[in-house]
N, C-alpha and C positions, 0 to 999 in steps of 0.2 A: 383249444382243442380243435383238431382237424376232423371233419366228418365227410365220409363218402356217402352220398345219397344214391342208392342203387335200385334200379328198376330191372326186373327180370320178366321177359316174355318167354313162357315155356311152350313146348310142343303140346298140342291139344290133349287134355286129360291127364297131364303129368304133374299138376300142381300139388296134389295131396301127397303123392309119393316123394316128390322133391322136398317138400317141406318137412316130412317126417325125417328124412335123412339129414336135412339142414339143421333141424332142431336138436336131434339126438347125437349127431356126430360132429357137424361143423361148428356149431355155436360153442360147445364146450372146448373144442380145440382152439378157437379164437380167444376165448376167455383165458385159457392157460398161457397164451402168449401176451395177453394184456390188451387185446383189441376188444372193444366193447361193441356189442350188437344191440340195436334197438329195433324191434320188430320180430317177425315179419308182419307186414300190413297187407291184407288181401284186397285186391281191386274188387269193387262192387260191380263195376261195369264190364270186366273181362275175367272170366273164370280161369284164364291161363296166365294172369299177370299178378305179381306181388312186388312189394317194396320192402327195403330195410335200410337202416343206417349202420355204418361201421365207423367207430370212433378210434382216434389215435391221440396220444398225448400232445404231439406237435408234428409239424411237417417233417422234421429230420428223422423221426422214428417210424414214419409211415412205410417207406420202402424196406427197411430191415425187418420190420414186423411182418409185412406181407411176404417177404422172401422166406422167412422162417416157416410160415404156414404152407405156401405153395411149393417149397422145396422139401417139405417134410414128408415123412413116411406115410402118414395118414392120407394126405392129398395124392401123392404119387402112386401109392399102391392100392388105394381104395376109392376115395371120393372123386377124383378126376374122371375115372372110368364110369362111375355111377351117375354123376351129376351132369357132366358136360353134354352127353348125348340128349339130355332132356331139355336143354336150353336152345331156344330159337334165336334169341338175341338178348343182350343186356346193355344197359347204359349206366355210366357212373358220372356223377357231378360232384366235384370236390368243393367243399365250402369250409369256411372258418367260423367257429363259434367262440369268438374272442372273450365273451362274457360268460361262457360256459352255461348258457341257459338251458341246454338240453340236459335232462336229468336221466342218467342211466340207472 
């Protein structure tokens, strides 16, 4: 399994709003495509930061699955315009979970 470990730094005071949209709209859409989401995990030290992991069956499926989400109607017509303005920056680290120790 391939896992993206994602860190989001949001604009001040936007975390609760972002996470509500993320949980109710984005996570179900990811699930429909077959991308697994673990989290979000809230930073204790920074009220504007959170983390989550996004899983893919293998490296070959990662780009097509991401394309299906980011080129889809939900992202293009709704989520991109809602979520992107709230993000100050984000980082992604790609890791392999060869023994599939992460339990979704």
